[in-house]
N, C-alpha and C positions, 0 to 999 in steps of 0.2 A: 896201633890198631890194638882191638881188644886182646887181653893176651890169650884167650881160646882158641882167636881166629890166626891160621897159618898158613903160608903158602904152601901148597897141595900138589907133590908131582904125581900123577896119575900115572907114569912109568913104575912107581914105587908101590902101586895099589894091586891087591887081589881081588876075588869074591868075596874073602873072608875079612876083609875090611872096611865093608860097604853094606850101613844099615839102613839103606834105602832102597825102593824098586820106583819103578815108574810105568805106567801104562802108554804111555807114549815114547818110540823105541828110539826116539833120538836124544831122550832126557835120560838115557841109559850110559853111564862111565864106559859101557865097551866102545860106543859110538865114538866119544871123545878119542879116546885111546886108538882106535882105528885111525881115525884123522891124522893123529900124530904120529903114530910108530910107522906109518906109511908114508910120511913127510908129504902130506896133503898139507895138513895145517902144520906149520912149523913155520922157524925160523927162516928156512929157505923160500919160503911164499910168504914171507911178511906178516905171518899170523905167530908171534912169539907166547907161550903160554903162559900163564901169571895168575894161573888158578888160586882162589881161596877156600877155607873150609874149616870145621871144628873138627879133630880128630882126637877122641878120648878112649881112651883103651883098646888101642887098634883100630875102631870103630870110627867110621866118616860120617857123621851125625849129621852135617850141613855142607853144601858145597856151590860156591859162585863159578860159573865158568866164566875165565876171563884170559884176554888175549891181548897183548898191546900191539896195535897194529901201525904196520908202515904205510899204509895204503887202505883203498876201500872196495880192495878187491873181492868178488865171493860174496856179498852181503846182501844185495838187492834193496838196500836202503840208499838212495844216493845223497851222498851229502857231499860232493866235490865241489858245488856251488859254496858252500859253508865254507872249505879248506881252501878257496881261492879268496875267500875274503876275508879271513882271517892272516890268511899270509901275505895279504897285500898293506897290513896295518905293520908288518915286521914282526908277528909273532907265528909260531909253529903250530899247525894244527895237527900233526905228525909228529911223534908219533901218539896214539890216543888209544883209550881203553876199550873192549867192546865185549858184551857180554852177548852172546850168539852161540848156535849151532853152525860151524862153519860150513859155508856155500849151500843151507837147508835153511830155506826161508818158511818154516813153518811154525806156527803157534804152540805155544808149550810152557811150561815149568820155565822159569829162566835162574829162579833162585832155589836152591832145592835146599830145604829143612823142614822139621815138622811143625812147625809153628809161626805166625809172624813176629813174635821175639827175637825169634833167631834169624828169621831173614833180616829185619833190620840191623842186627848186630852184622852180618855180611856186608848188608849196603853200607853201614857206617864206616867198619875196617876197608872197605874198599874205596870211600871218599877220603879217609885219612892217607891211605895209599898214592891216591891221587897229587894230595898234596906233598907229600915226601919225595916224589918222581917229578916234581912239578910238570906233570900235565895236564893240559889244558880241559881235556872233555872224557864223559865216559858215557857209552851207548849201548842201551839193552834192546836187542832186535825182538818183536814179535812174541811179547808173555801172553801167555792167557787171561783170563778176567780175574783170578787172585791175584796174579804178580801185576798186572794193571792197577786194580785197587791201593795195594802197598806203595806204589812208585807213585800213584797221584798224591797219595797221603803226604807224600815225603817232598811232596813239590819238585818232581822231575817234570823238563817240559815232553809234553806228548806232541808226537807228531802223528798226522793220520795217514791212512795208507787203506788198500781195499784189494780182496783177492775173490775169487769165484770159486763157490762150495758145491757140491750136488748132496741134494736131501734123499734118504732114501724113507720113502713115504709108504712103507711096508708095501712096495711093489712085490705082486707075485711072479714076475718074471718082463722080460723087457719091452713087451708089448703090452703090458698094463703101464709102466711108464712112459711110452709113447703117447698114450690116452691122453695125457694133460697139456699136450700141445695144440695149436692149433693144426688143422687136416693140411694144410700145404706146408709146414713143418716135418709135423710125420711124415710125408712123401717123401722130403727132402733127405731126413735120415733115413728112410728105407733104402732110398736111390744110392745113398754114400755106402752102407753096409752091403747093399748089391752090389756094388761096382766093384769092391774086395772080393765077394764070391766069385763073380762073374772071371777076376782075374787068376784063379785057381788060388787064392791063398787062403790058407786054413793059420789057426792060432791055438797052441799050446801054452798051456800058463804052469808054472812049477812052484811049490811053496818052498818055505824055508828048509823042510825037511829032505826035499826032493833036489836041494839046488847043488852043485860041487864045482871043484875049480874049474874044471871044462865048460861049465856053464858060463861062469865068470869070466873066462879067456872068451869067449863067442860074445859075451855081452859087452867085454869091452871095446872091441872093435865097431861095434856101433854107436858106443857113448863118445867116442875119441873123435869117430867122423865128425858125430853134429859139430865139435868146437872146429874142425879142421875144416870145414865147411865157412865157418866164420872169420878165418884165418886167425884164430886162437888155439893155443896150450890148452888141453882139458886140465882141470882143475885136481881134479882126482887121478890117483896112481892105482895102476892095475893091485897093487898090494894093500890098496883100502880095501879092494872087494874079496880080496883073499883074507885079509881081517873078520872085514863082515860073514865069512863064511864061517870062520872058527865062531862066532859069537850067534848065528844063525838063530837058536833056539829060544833067544832073546830078543833080538832085534828083528825079526821074522820077514825078512826081504820076501818079494814076491817077483817073480819074472814071467814078462808074457812075449813070448815067442811067436812070429809070423813068419809060417813055411809056404815058400812057394817048390812044390816037387818035393826035392828032395835036397832043398837049398833052405839055411834062415837067413832072411832078409833083413831082419829088422826085430826089436825088441823095445820095452819097456821096462821100468824097474819101479815097484812101488815098494812099501812098505807098510804092514797089517799094525795098528795100534789096536787099543780096547775097542774104540766104537768108531775108529777112523782110517781109512785108507788113504796113503800118501804117497802122489805119486810123484817120482824126485827126476827121473834121467829117462833119454829114450835116444834111438838111432835107427838110421837104416841105410843101407850100401846102396841103397837104387832109389829112385824116385817114384812111387805111384801114387795116384791122386787117391785122396781120401784115406792112405795109409796110416797119414800122423792120426788123425781123427779116431779111426777104428782101434790103433794101438795104444794112444793116451788117453783115450775117454770112453768109448763105447767097451773094452774088454773091461776096465777098471768098474764100469756099471753094473757089466755084468756080473762081476764076482762079485761087490757090493749085496746084490741083490740076492745073489746065492749062498753069500755066508752072511746074511743079514748084518749088516754093517751100516751102520746109521749116516755116516757122511763118507764122502771121497773128495779131498782136497789136493788138486795136481799143480801146486802151485800157484803165485802170485800172476796180476794182470791177466792180459789175453782176455779179448772182449768177446774173440771168437768162440769161446766157451757157454756165451748166453746161450745161442742160438742151439745148443747142446743141452740145455739143461740144468746149467748151472748158475746161480743166486749169487749177486754183488753181496759183499761182505765188508762191513770195516773193520781193518785190523790197525795196529800203531807201534809205533818204537817210542823210545823214551831216552831223554838225553838231558845229563848233567854236565854243565860250564863251572868252571872255578872261578871264571869272573864274569860279572855281573851283566858288564857293559856289551858282551858279545851274546851270552846266555839273553839277555834282553832282546838283542835284535832277532834272535833265533827264535826266539817266543813269539815276536810279534809276525816272525814269516810263517811260523806255523800254523798261528789262528787264521791266517789270511789263507792261506794254502788249505785250511779245513774248510770253510767255506765252498771251495773249489771241487774237493772230492763228495764233498754233500751233493752239491748241484751233479756229478759226473754221474752219483748211483741212483740218482733221479731219473736222470738221463737213462741210463741203462735200463730201469725198469720199462720204459718207453719203449723199449729195441727189443726186450722179450718176445719168444715167437709162444710163450705159455698162455692156455686157455684157461684163465685164473677159474673162469665157474667150473671146469673138469679138476682143477687142483685142490680148490676149496671142497669139491664133492669128495676128493678120493682122499683127503685130511680128516674129513669129519667121520667117513668109514673106518678109516683106520684109527679112530680115537675110541671107536666105541666100544 
């Protein structure tokens, strides 16, 4: 490994040792620290921290989030088919190396460094570590456009996926946003929102500087209920959210609470970045028609309009988002395999899968209820 690059224990770092910052809340080391100190992403849950970075004069000048994974849980990129194929040859797919934000499928910087040279140093050091520990593969999930270019140049295998993102075309209010839809879909969305109002459900949002641990206690009951309904244990512990609260001025959480009379019945959690609102978790104690749409989409859209936030990314997949103004967007993950035989097989798989993804995106465009005449007119007006 490059002599400047070493393993980094996040529990031994404090703010004074960090020399870079980020506009994406999930790229802040406080988010990783919250995952680890809360035992949400730890050896107990199959996420073994193995981070790399360059420490110089007490400052962390570069950082590669790296986990040794014993499973594929919480990644939102599904590689179990690859794992089964490799294991059938008598080789081990696990443990694998993973560079990702645990349980957080949001695009952003994955190789944190001030320039390309230092990023490539981190990549080379990780590949050397891969060889030393005889781990078969390394996976980098949801990098942004800057990271994608570097990884393509380093001959990583690119696997394509998709998400649905809302674009704020300088809308003045929710009604102006509705104007981009066909008349039928405008009526549908108004009917969905009216049903929530008629059920006597009101919403109140809390920004990061208003949230306290009592709010997190309330939210956690909703969050874990979502997993219990699926027969699963929640990925995140309550201590994770307490840790988020201790760094809320950096991580910028926003909670939307749904109230019915004197009772809080549902909530959704977002994080505010520089130009993007990221939707992450939600839950409800009772089933109310259209409550999910209001809590997870319409409240976030209104928040973006009111705060002039350009994009709303509520997470991967979910075709129902198209009908509510979210547009399909290609994203990708990158993969490195030590041995060419399996790497070539995965590469061929990804090339075939890419064509399917492209066809799916085209099909999504035909499903959208947006009136492109109104949308183009609004975009032109917004660019004047």
